[in-house]
C-alpha positions as a printed NumPy array, in Angstrom:
array([[ -1.269,  22.999,   0.695],
       [ -1.023,  24.541,  -2.591],
       [ -1.491,  27.892,  -3.622],
       [ -3.898,  29.092,  -6.285],
       [ -1.33 ,  31.229,  -8.03 ],
       [  1.264,  27.926,  -8.436],
       [  1.873,  26.316, -11.591],
       [  0.564,  22.633, -11.236],
       [  1.539,  19.708, -13.832],
       [  1.441,  16.304, -13.564],
       [  2.788,  13.068, -15.646],
       [  0.567,  10.029, -15.534],
       [  0.976,   6.616, -17.581],
       [  1.216,   2.921, -17.848],
       [  4.817,   1.876, -17.651],
       [  6.84 ,  -1.55 , -17.087],
       [  9.595,  -2.156, -14.485],
       [ 11.485,  -5.185, -13.212],
       [  9.81 ,  -7.054, -10.512],
       [ 10.242, -10.433,  -8.595],
       [ 12.934, -12.633, -10.391],
       [ 13.358,  -9.916, -12.863],
       [  9.969, -10.422, -14.371],
       [  8.984,  -7.485, -16.348],
       [  5.309,  -6.169, -14.705],
       [  3.175,  -3.546, -15.625],
       [  2.819,  -0.342, -13.522],
       [  1.193,   2.766, -13.377],
       [  3.248,   5.791, -12.631],
       [  1.997,   9.664, -11.688],
       [  4.248,  12.464, -10.717],
       [  4.283,  15.903, -10.688],
       [  6.046,  17.838, -13.189],
       [  9.275,  19.723, -11.783],
       [ 12.82 ,  18.905, -10.462],
       [ 11.846,  17.391,  -7.349],
       [ 13.03 ,  16.055,  -5.166],
       [  9.756,  14.113,  -4.213],
       [  9.566,  11.671,  -2.018],
       [  8.217,   8.088,  -3.316],
       [  5.318,   6.015,  -2.612],
       [  4.447,   2.329,  -3.804],
       [  0.682,   1.642,  -3.959],
       [ -0.283,  -2.151,  -3.596],
       [ -3.623,  -2.67 ,  -4.799],
       [ -6.369,  -4.824,  -3.258],
       [ -7.761,  -8.14 ,  -4.426],
       [-10.778,  -6.166,  -6.547],
       [ -7.624,  -5.56 ,  -9.074],
       [ -5.488,  -3.089, -10.454],
       [ -8.238,  -0.999, -11.091],
       [ -9.651,   2.499, -11.596],
       [ -9.688,   3.266,  -8.241],
       [ -5.873,   2.475,  -7.791],
       [ -5.377,   4.392, -10.688],
       [ -7.091,   7.929,  -9.087],
       [ -5.362,   7.204,  -5.821],
       [ -1.953,   7.007,  -8.054],
       [ -2.993,  10.671,  -9.122],
       [ -4.023,  11.44 ,  -5.98 ],
       [ -0.582,  10.817,  -4.506],
       [  1.151,  12.84 ,  -7.455],
       [ -1.223,  15.717,  -6.741],
       [  0.069,  15.685,  -3.098],
       [  3.859,  16.017,  -4.362],
       [  4.64 ,  12.246,  -4.484],
       [  6.456,   9.898,  -7.367],
       [  3.839,   7.603,  -7.184],
       [  3.811,   3.919,  -8.685],
       [  1.104,   1.23 ,  -8.365],
       [  2.512,  -1.905,  -9.702],
       [  0.252,  -4.721, -11.499],
       [  0.53 ,  -7.499,  -9.189],
       [ -1.377, -10.028, -11.156],
       [  0.461,  -9.423, -14.236],
       [  1.655, -12.617, -14.726],
       [ -1.947, -13.857, -14.783],
       [ -2.907, -12.572, -17.905],
       [ -4.844,  -9.487, -18.858],
       [ -8.562,  -8.506, -19.23 ],
       [-10.835,  -6.316, -17.326],
       [ -9.653,  -5.651, -13.486],
       [-12.769,  -7.84 , -12.636],
       [-12.09 , -10.887, -14.629],
       [ -8.173, -10.887, -13.842],
       [ -8.966, -10.619, -10.338],
       [-11.516, -13.384, -10.512],
       [ -9.073, -15.625, -11.834],
       [ -6.968, -14.8  ,  -8.984],
       [ -9.02 , -15.167,  -6.148],
       [-10.054, -18.401,  -7.572],
       [ -6.524, -19.519,  -7.642],
       [ -6.04 , -18.431,  -3.888],
       [ -4.223, -15.397,  -4.801],
       [ -0.625, -14.375,  -5.753],
       [  2.457, -16.101,  -3.689],
       [  3.683, -13.751,  -0.971],
       [  6.937, -13.931,  -2.04 ],
       [  6.376, -12.82 ,  -5.646],
       [  4.407,  -9.735,  -4.041],
       [  7.398,  -8.691,  -2.039],
       [  9.57 ,  -9.026,  -4.914],
       [  7.784,  -7.043,  -6.996],
       [  7.576,  -4.497,  -4.286],
       [ 11.008,  -4.309,  -3.878],
       [ 11.587,  -3.845,  -7.456],
       [  9.495,  -0.823,  -7.185],
       [ 11.204,   0.319,  -4.615],
       [ 14.444,   0.275,  -5.667],
       [ 13.169,   2.01 ,  -9.247],
       [ 11.972,   4.95 ,  -7.139],
       [ 15.096,   5.185,  -5.05 ],
       [ 17.072,   5.217,  -8.286],
       [ 15.17 ,   8.12 ,  -9.824],
       [ 17.031,  11.533, -10.184],
       [ 13.906,  13.4  ,  -8.882],
       [ 12.968,  11.604,  -6.038],
       [ 14.61 ,  12.154,  -2.343],
       [ 15.37 ,   8.35 ,  -1.745],
       [ 12.687,   7.971,   0.746],
       [  9.822,   5.745,  -0.024],
       [  6.459,   4.751,   1.555],
       [  4.101,   1.854,   1.073],
       [  0.202,   2.554,   0.873],
       [ -2.301,  -0.336,   0.636],
       [ -6.155,  -1.282,   1.314],
       [ -7.971,  -4.513,   1.926],
       [ -5.361,  -7.167,   0.441],
       [ -2.742,  -4.51 ,  -0.098],
       [ -2.74 ,  -3.108,   3.298],
       [ -1.822,  -6.804,   4.385],
       [  0.823,  -7.002,   1.495],
       [  2.371,  -3.534,   2.478],
       [  2.513,  -4.678,   6.187],
       [  4.426,  -7.822,   4.616],
       [  6.862,  -5.74 ,   2.457],
       [  7.34 ,  -3.347,   5.313],
       [  8.961,  -6.444,   7.289],
       [ 10.327,  -8.57 ,   4.791],
       [ 11.823,  -6.029,   1.692],
       [ 15.214,  -5.984,   1.279],
       [ 16.388,  -2.771,   1.944],
       [ 13.256,  -1.865,   4.116],
       [ 11.323,   1.45 ,   3.585],
       [ 10.667,   4.471,   5.339],
       [  6.88 ,   4.463,   6.249],
       [  3.948,   1.97 ,   5.676],
       [  0.461,   2.663,   5.563],
       [ -1.998,  -0.406,   6.255],
       [ -5.73 ,   0.401,   5.352],
       [ -8.028,  -2.547,   6.871],
       [ -5.519,  -5.364,   5.785],
       [ -7.026,  -8.77 ,   6.463],
       [ -5.358, -12.176,   7.195],
       [ -2.033, -10.387,   8.831],
       [ -3.639, -12.213,  11.953],
       [ -3.818, -15.991,  10.727],
       [ -4.796, -19.359,  12.262],
       [ -1.923, -21.898,  11.436],
       [ -5.278, -23.874,   9.822],
       [ -5.665, -20.967,   7.631],
       [ -2.157, -20.957,   5.994],
       [ -1.702, -21.833,   2.546],
       [  1.187, -22.276,   0.276],
       [  0.867, -19.142,  -1.183],
       [  0.581, -17.636,   1.892],
       [  2.836, -19.715,   4.451],
       [  3.287, -17.616,   7.125],
       [  1.197, -15.489,   9.025],
       [  2.21 , -11.729,   8.248],
       [  2.072, -10.674,  11.871],
       [  5.102, -13.287,  12.58 ],
       [  7.484, -11.022,  10.98 ],
       [  6.455,  -8.049,  13.004],
       [ 10.081,  -7.966,  14.713],
       [ 11.525,  -7.327,  11.459],
       [  9.118,  -4.022,  10.808],
       [ 11.255,  -1.592,   9.149],
       [  9.773,   1.856,   9.242],
       [  6.859,   3.347,  11.371],
       [  3.233,   2.172,  10.397],
       [  0.047,   3.649,  10.364],
       [ -3.103,   1.377,  10.481],
       [ -6.776,   2.534,   9.474],
       [ -9.447,   0.315,  10.106],
       [-13.443,   0.023,  10.722],
       [-15.353,  -1.387,  13.765],
       [-17.546,  -2.983,  11.625],
       [-14.687,  -4.945,   9.51 ],
       [-14.77 ,  -8.547,   9.394],
       [-11.44 ,  -8.94 ,   8.034],
       [ -9.645,  -7.714,  10.288],
       [-11.842,  -7.565,  13.207],
       [-11.314,  -5.307,  15.849],
       [ -9.656,  -8.038,  18.099],
       [ -7.628,  -8.97 ,  15.234],
       [ -6.332,  -5.346,  15.14 ],
       [ -5.713,  -5.59 ,  18.726],
       [ -3.597,  -8.616,  18.542],
       [ -1.316,  -6.671,  16.021],
       [ -1.106,  -3.768,  18.183],
       [  0.075,  -6.065,  21.083],
       [  2.931,  -7.1  ,  18.822],
       [  4.056,  -3.999,  17.813],
       [  4.258,  -2.859,  20.946],
       [  6.256,  -6.078,  22.459],
       [  8.539,  -5.257,  19.533],
       [  8.852,  -1.614,  20.368],
       [  7.94 ,  -0.716,  16.883],
       [  6.525,   2.827,  16.045],
       [  2.975,   2.918,  14.783],
       [ -0.141,   4.976,  14.711],
       [ -3.564,   3.076,  14.667],
       [ -7.081,   4.75 ,  14.21 ],
       [-10.044,   2.375,  14.767],
       [-13.261,   4.24 ,  12.989],
       [-16.97 ,   3.469,  14.055],
       [-19.652,   3.334,  11.84 ],
       [-17.022,   2.079,   9.269],
       [-16.292,  -1.378,   7.785],
       [-14.275,  -2.72 ,   5.211],
       [-13.047,  -0.657,   2.587],
       [-14.788,   2.765,   3.59 ],
       [-12.613,   4.935,   1.316],
       [-14.11 ,   3.454,  -1.991],
       [-16.148,   6.246,  -3.07 ],
       [-17.828,   4.117,  -5.906],
       [-19.031,   1.406,  -3.376],
       [-21.877,   1.283,  -0.853],
       [-19.326,   0.528,   2.381],
       [-17.863,   4.128,   1.349],
       [-18.171,   6.668,   4.659],
       [-17.63 ,  10.197,   3.675],
       [-16.339,  11.517,   7.443],
       [-14.428,   8.639,   7.832],
       [-12.724,   8.547,   4.648],
       [-11.985,  12.463,   4.727],
       [-10.526,  11.948,   8.195],
       [ -8.62 ,   8.916,   7.207],
       [ -6.9  ,  10.624,   3.958],
       [ -5.741,  13.732,   6.035],
       [ -3.936,  10.921,   8.885],
       [ -2.482,   9.412,   5.125],
       [ -0.764,  12.447,   4.554],
       [  0.522,  13.714,   7.797],
       [  1.902,  10.506,   8.289],
       [  3.707,  10.205,   5.035],
       [  4.528,  13.971,   4.994],
       [  5.858,  13.43 ,   8.674],
       [  8.047,  10.437,   7.407],
       [  9.03 ,  10.966,   3.621],
       [  9.41 ,  14.633,   3.21 ],
       [ 13.141,  15.116,   4.277],
       [ 15.607,  14.143,   2.017],
       [ 17.485,  11.065,   2.451],
       [ 20.969,  11.424,   3.687]])
């Protein structure tokens, strides 16, 4: 918790960095001013797109002492309003899982290379970004140090629901999960359903993974989104507290 007599400053800007296959993609970067060392976090945006909520969340992490980057996973699809670009991506069946993992690997490597970070990097994602956070925590080269999955759907997927862009259900990679996992979910959500969350929990237990799941009553999909009807104030405040407690526990110690 910061004190009222402390200096506080932040740098926040759009930048570019290498993603999958060496492609240069845009990203939004926010960090506290000062020498650090700061832990890093990658914010993986949802299917509504690389939007204002994710910029606000990136600055929120910087305010809490993180070097935070939100990559534009839809950069290759062209530019426009977040809603228009997301509609194009949705109509095309999303973006390829391999490409997303490659983009996230690029951001993880970039954060670890910065002189003012402590070498620790966590992942945070909501909705499709929660799915991608889990997927990258299992598949990203070099791994990560913590991951937060907020109501990520399509982690548990029936074989007939797989697609060329999403050829493997993320749950099938659970044995390769490289870090502790925090999951926040709503009882009224339909993707993922409570039953699907329970199935993932069984798989995590089967492979002896470190995880922490919280299922919120009277909450559905996207209950953090203060600009949408599905916002649930009490559950969102508690959820954010759990996010920062979890990441603080796993990312605050400098890497050796």
